[in-house]
ROTINU-819473 format. One record per atom (N, C-alpha, C): residue in three letters; x, y, z. Coordinates in steps of 0.001 Angstrom, whole numbers, padded with zeros to 6 digits, always signed. Layout:
BEGIN
ALAXYZ ...
# end
This chain:
BEGIN
MET+088430+031637+056387 MET+087080+031022+056574 MET+086229+031383+055313 GLU+085614+030420+054795 GLU+084780+030633+053698 GLU+083395+031300+054082 TYR+082856+031946+053113 TYR+081672+032610+053386 TYR+080397+031566+053392 ASN+079685+031580+054574 ASN+078567+030722+054782 ASN+077387+031520+055152 PRO+076428+031604+054169 PRO+075298+032542+054487 PRO+074478+032281+055767 ARG+074618+030938+056257 ARG+073907+030637+057485 ARG+074420+031251+058661 ILE+075755+031425+058737 ILE+076272+032050+059886 ILE+076949+033435+059627 HIS+077225+033926+058384 HIS+077765+035143+058072 HIS+076604+036139+057597 HIS+076298+037090+058314 HIS+075252+038023+057965 HIS+075840+039493+057978 ARG+076057+039916+056751 ARG+076589+041313+056646 ARG+075511+042331+056483 HIS+075435+043169+057504 HIS+074522+044245+057633 HIS+075200+045592+057260 SER+074458+046294+056585 SER+075030+047663+056260 SER+075060+048492+057519 ILE+076189+049233+057650 ILE+076361+050172+058878 ILE+075951+051544+058478 ARG+075512+051858+057244 ARG+075178+053127+056779 ARG+073718+053466+057128 LEU+073570+054735+057257 LEU+072180+055324+057584 LEU+071289+055095+056469 VAL+070223+054293+056624 VAL+069251+053984+055598 VAL+068671+055257+054976 GLY+068750+055233+053695 GLY+067996+056380+052936 GLY+068881+057600+052873 TYR+070002+057738+053528 TYR+070831+058848+053500 TYR+071737+058899+052189 ASN+071754+060070+051496 ASN+072656+060133+050261 ASN+074033+060587+050749 TYR+074981+059666+050634 TYR+076348+060007+051147 TYR+077207+060756+050119 SER+076477+061412+049132 SER+077246+062366+048255 SER+076848+063683+048559 HIS+075938+063906+049516 HIS+075494+065184+049966 HIS+076686+066059+050608 GLU+076597+067330+050325 GLU+077631+068169+051032 GLU+077608+067948+052578 GLY+078805+067952+053189 GLY+078886+067877+054543 GLY+080185+067303+055084 TYR+080294+067175+056394 TYR+081446+066713+057020 TYR+081169+065131+057482 TYR+082211+064378+057239 TYR+082022+062978+057538 TYR+083301+062445+058326 PHE+083048+061876+059441 PHE+084157+061318+060200 PHE+084277+059775+059818 ILE+085537+059448+059494 ILE+085723+058086+059060 ILE+086901+057384+059866 THR+086619+056186+059970 THR+087784+055302+060496 THR+087895+053997+059657 ILE+089152+053901+059209 ILE+089413+052739+058393 ILE+090621+051854+059112 CYS+090344+050584+059181 CYS+091248+049768+059857 CYS+092047+048849+058940 THR+093252+048520+059343 THR+093985+047559+058621 THR+093420+046117+058652 HIS+093764+045332+057666 HIS+093241+043953+057634 HIS+093834+043263+058900 GLU+092838+042589+059556 GLU+093171+041897+060886 GLU+093873+042820+061889 LYS+093644+044076+061722 LYS+094183+045122+062678 LYS+095640+044995+062961 ARG+096239+044711+061840 ARG+097816+044596+061947 ARG+098444+046093+062118 ALA+099341+046200+062917 ALA+100037+047526+063207 ALA+101135+047625+062156 LEU+100698+048242+061041 LEU+101500+048420+059834 LEU+101985+049858+059577 PHE+101489+050827+060359 PHE+101815+052288+060090 PHE+102726+052891+061055 GLY+103259+052265+062022 GLY+104200+052782+062972 GLY+103907+052421+064414 THR+104277+053107+065420 THR+104089+052872+066807 THR+103820+054142+067541 ILE+103274+053880+068746 ILE+103007+055045+069687 ILE+104062+055006+070766 GLU+104689+056190+070815 GLU+105813+056371+071767 GLU+105514+057687+072524 ASN+105440+057607+073946 ASN+105174+058849+074588 ASN+103953+059674+074193 ASN+102996+058959+073883 ASN+101608+059571+073403 ASN+101781+060152+072070 GLN+102804+059875+071330 GLN+103007+060453+069871 GLN+103064+059284+068987 MET+102383+059572+067831 MET+102444+058512+066714 MET+103743+058674+065947 ILE+104474+057584+065895 ILE+105814+057630+065031 ILE+105480+056770+063847 GLN+105221+057522+062743 GLN+104979+056921+061428 GLN+106157+056276+060900 ASN+105955+055034+060370 ASN+107035+054375+059604 ASN+106778+054758+058046 LYS+107452+054189+057121 LYS+107379+054517+055700 LYS+105858+054298+055277 THR+105275+053258+055700 THR+103911+053028+055185 THR+102967+054212+055819 GLY+103136+054495+057060 GLY+102421+055478+057632 GLY+102493+056896+056971 ARG+103715+057216+056622 ARG+104034+058414+055955 ARG+103499+058437+054548 MET+103387+057228+053869 MET+102738+057126+052525 MET+101230+057456+052710 ILE+100636+056835+053778 ILE+099169+056976+053945 ILE+098944+058483+054275 GLN+099669+059111+055124 GLN+099504+060484+055386 GLN+099749+061334+054155 SER+100659+061085+053333 SER+100941+061807+052137 SER+099810+061737+051222 PHE+099232+060558+051000 PHE+098144+060421+050040 PHE+096923+061219+050586 TRP+096540+061072+051873 TRP+095452+061867+052405 TRP+095626+063326+052081 ASN+096818+063831+052329 ASN+097107+065209+052116 ASN+096857+065617+050595 GLU+097146+064707+049694 GLU+097091+065084+048241 GLU+095633+064812+047703 MET+094723+064149+048365 MET+093534+063808+047835 MET+092620+065017+047228 PRO+092644+066155+047853 PRO+091920+067226+047143 PRO+092477+067630+045774 LYS+093743+067401+045574 LYS+094243+067644+044143 LYS+093667+066802+043206 TYR+093259+065547+043498 TYR+092682+064516+042614 TYR+091179+064589+042557 TYR+090569+064996+043563 TYR+089164+064941+043679 TYR+088663+066318+044095 SER+088122+067115+043027 SER+087788+068513+043295 SER+086527+068681+044210 GLY+085746+067596+044352 GLY+084582+067803+045156 GLY+084671+067489+046600 ILE+086013+067442+047079 ILE+086214+067182+048569 ILE+087286+068040+049071 LYS+087226+068332+050340 LYS+088349+068881+051161 LYS+088539+067897+052256 ILE+089759+068026+052875 ILE+090054+067170+054019 ILE+090242+068049+055206 ASP+090036+067451+056336 ASP+090181+068162+057666 ASP+091047+067395+058425 ALA+090832+067202+059796 ALA+091660+066531+060770 ALA+091870+065126+060355 PHE+093163+064710+060519 PHE+093555+063209+060175 PHE+094536+062719+061058 GLN+094457+061470+061400 GLN+095469+060886+062380 GLN+095728+059389+061743 VAL+096937+059127+061528 VAL+097459+057822+061304 VAL+097756+057134+062592 MET+097241+055970+062819 MET+097394+055185+064179 MET+098190+053902+063640 PRO+098719+053143+064590 PRO+099437+051891+064134 PRO+098616+051011+063199 ASN+097373+050884+063588 ASN+096524+049827+062726 ASN+095380+050444+062239 HIS+095111+051767+062292 HIS+093879+052413+061613 HIS+094100+053855+061365 VAL+093285+054531+060615 VAL+093251+055954+060430 VAL+091973+056553+060814 HIS+092077+057768+061291 HIS+090714+058565+061583 HIS+090950+059836+060711 GLY+089794+060225+060055 GLY+089852+061411+059386 GLY+088518+062037+059128 ILE+088546+063285+058733 ILE+087339+064016+058423 ILE+087454+064364+056905 ILE+086358+063953+056145 ILE+086223+064239+054783 ILE+085072+065236+054563 VAL+085317+066250+053864 VAL+084269+067298+053523 VAL+083878+067155+052090 ILE+082576+066791+051833 ILE+082141+066859+050479 ILE+081573+068231+050298 VAL+082096+068909+049250 VAL+081692+070268+048960 VAL+080894+070322+047779 GLY+080246+071476+047467 GLY+079385+071729+046372 GLY+080102+071575+045077 ALA+079502+071267+044012 ALA+080089+071181+042748 ALA+079178+071807+041789 GLY+079839+072386+040711 GLY+078989+073085+039690 GLY+077965+072091+039040 PRO+077036+072617+038181 PRO+076090+071744+037606 PRO+076680+070721+036585 CYS+077688+070978+035980 CYS+078318+070122+035110 CYS+079041+068892+035737 ALA+079302+069141+037011 ALA+080094+068093+037871 ALA+079086+067258+038587 CYS+077927+067633+038795 CYS+077024+066843+039683 CYS+076816+065370+039198 PRO+076621+065107+037929 PRO+076537+063631+037564 PRO+077744+062866+038024 ASN+078842+063379+038105 ASN+080017+062637+038446 ASN+080463+062872+039898 LYS+079561+063472+040794 LYS+079963+063688+042060 LYS+080135+062470+042874 LEU+081345+062453+043693 LEU+081665+061234+044353 LEU+080870+061226+045637 SER+080512+059933+046114 SER+079848+059722+047366 SER+081116+059420+048251 LEU+080756+059431+049543 LEU+081666+059053+050619 LEU+082212+057661+050427 GLY+081448+056650+049990 GLY+081897+055428+049699 GLY+082928+055396+048482 ASP+082669+056199+047567 ASP+083650+056296+046392 ASP+084934+056798+046814 ILE+084983+057838+047714 ILE+086248+058535+048114 ILE+086999+057525+048997 VAL+086406+056855+049959 VAL+086967+055958+050790 VAL+087486+054771+050016 GLY+086755+054287+049023 GLY+087174+053108+048234 GLY+088460+053495+047470 ARG+088460+054727+046814 ARG+089635+055178+046139 ARG+090828+055337+046999 PHE+090721+055927+048184 PHE+091750+056012+049238 PHE+092370+054665+049513 LYS+091429+053657+049813 LYS+091959+052318+050264 LYS+092656+051686+049009 SER+092054+051781+047863 SER+092621+051212+046667 SER+093943+051725+046300 ILE+094079+053031+046206 ILE+095315+053713+045839 ILE+096377+053378+046884 THR+096063+053483+048124 THR+097075+053336+049124 THR+097529+051856+049109 ALA+096613+050943+048945 ALA+097049+049584+048925 ALA+097948+049296+047763 ASN+097708+049811+046545 ASN+098509+049691+045304 ASN+099899+050274+045707 LYS+100011+051478+046259 LYS+101230+052030+046514 LYS+101895+051200+047558 TYR+101253+050653+048454 TYR+101931+049825+049452 TYR+102537+048644+048738 VAL+101845+047937+047940 VAL+102500+046831+047174 VAL+103673+047204+046302 ARG+103498+048362+045474 ARG+104426+048806+044648 ARG+105606+049421+045264 ASP+105507+050319+046190 ASP+106474+051158+046659 ASP+107117+050674+047930 ILE+106413+049978+048796 ILE+106872+049636+050119 ILE+107224+048077+050162 LYS+106229+047352+049901 LYS+106427+045850+050043 LYS+107287+045305+048851 GLN+106997+045889+047685 GLN+107651+045511+046339 GLN+107677+043928+046229 ILE+106663+043256+046688 ILE+106468+041952+046371 ILE+104928+041629+046066 LYS+104771+040420+045557 LYS+103331+040112+045280 LYS+102610+039970+046732 PHE+101696+040732+046912 PHE+100983+040881+048245 PHE+099697+040011+048170 LYS+099629+038962+048936 LYS+098451+038081+048931 LYS+097417+038500+049889 GLU+097794+039186+050926 GLU+096900+039645+051937 GLU+096366+041074+051681 LYS+095397+041433+052379 LYS+094775+042808+052131 LYS+095499+043801+053141 LEU+095597+045033+052601 LEU+096056+046088+053475 LEU+095014+046606+054375 TRP+093870+046734+053871 TRP+092693+047313+054701 TRP+091639+046258+054931 GLN+090984+046328+056057 GLN+089839+045549+056323 GLN+088722+046012+055378 ARG+087718+045128+055229 ARG+086602+045290+054314 ARG+085753+046309+055082 ASN+085205+047319+054355 ASN+084400+048326+054795 ASN+085098+049432+055728 TYR+084454+050336+056244 TYR+084882+051444+057084 TYR+083827+051876+057970 TYR+084125+052635+059064 TYR+083248+053220+059933 TYR+083035+054706+059561 GLU+081859+055157+059620 GLU+081644+056708+059410 GLU+080616+057140+060295 ARG+080667+058440+060406 ARG+079575+059169+061213 ARG+079324+060557+060569 ILE+078257+060881+060306 ILE+077924+062222+059753 ILE+078007+063234+060777 ILE+078858+064227+060577 ILE+078967+065328+061588 ILE+077918+066419+061215 ARG+077053+066672+062177 ARG+075783+067353+061910 ARG+075905+068812+062409 ASN+076908+069195+063331 ASN+076833+070608+063757 ASN+078291+071009+064152 GLU+078517+072305+064430 GLU+079864+072760+064765 GLU+080425+072119+065978 GLN+079746+071864+067030 GLN+080120+071239+068285 GLN+080612+069876+068036 ALA+079761+069146+067300 ALA+080297+067761+066917 ALA+081621+067838+066097 LEU+081758+068737+065253 LEU+082883+068961+064384 LEU+084157+069128+065271 MET+083958+070089+066227 MET+085063+070419+067224 MET+085346+069319+068068 ASN+084395+068434+068510 ASN+084552+067328+069395 ASN+085365+066231+068542 THR+084954+066056+067349 THR+085589+065045+066467 THR+087047+065425+066200 ARG+087253+066652+065921 ARG+088677+067050+065668 ARG+089534+066863+066849 GLU+089051+067108+068012 GLU+089809+066865+069263 GLU+089965+065316+069389 TYR+089041+064641+069189 TYR+089272+063167+069361 TYR+090338+062663+068447 ILE+090280+063208+067181 ILE+091216+062651+066282 ILE+092597+063086+066687 ILE+092907+064353+066999 ILE+094135+064866+067430 ILE+094725+064259+068632 LYS+093781+063936+069560 LYS+094277+063400+070866 LYS+094327+061823+070791 ASN+094000+061187+069706 ASN+093872+059679+069634 ASN+095212+058951+070004 PRO+096378+059578+069737 PRO+097635+058841+070227 PRO+097739+058815+071702 CYS+097195+059833+072395 CYS+097333+059901+073851 CYS+096383+058813+074484 ASN+095441+058354+073726 ASN+094416+057406+074308 ASN+094664+055966+073718 TRP+095776+055791+073050 TRP+096124+054492+072521 TRP+095954+053272+073351 ASP+096419+053361+074572 ASP+096298+052338+075585 ASP+094782+052011+075895 LYS+093927+052848+075653 LYS+092516+052703+075996 LYS+091698+052454+074659 ASP+092389+052420+073596 ASP+091582+052291+072277 ASP+091241+050916+071994 GLU+089877+050723+071761 GLU+089306+049384+071378 GLU+090093+048767+070284 LEU+090556+049488+069307 LEU+091233+048835+068107 LEU+092549+048310+068532 PHE+093228+048960+069552 PHE+094488+048578+070092 PHE+094288+047357+070920 MET+093196+047364+071656 MET+092990+046188+072630 MET+092721+045065+071919 GLU+092367+044967+070596 GLU+092128+043762+069843 GLU+093383+043133+069192 LEU+094398+043876+069258 LEU+095740+043371+068785 LEU+096236+042172+069470 
# end
């Protein structure tokens, strides 16, 4: 469907006025394009990753090697989306002008994994997108919210049959 400004109204889902390069914990969810189940299956409440899912997991684990201003926390690959916690950490004065925002980090994650998908897994010219446009995020503001978010991420495969993203498949 072509973009029609009379019926398509894209609204930002980001917190107005918030600087997403500030230090802190951020919970993100990124969905596949059209919520296609590309990363594996859920069997007996366990996520069974396929080659694509393992590639996604591997790049997540490697991100702090490439981006010194971040740490990673809990992460879960699901059949058609991923959940994770990204931690933006302090940087020295020399690094501040180049400090990545949450949007930069997610954009790079999506771009690099999409390129790896085309190059290493599909090995064909890929006309469709791997990821949907945008992503969901929530700022984690305290220790209790962090613990709850970690638990949600870890237990996500057990809740697959109740997951809104699953229900839309």
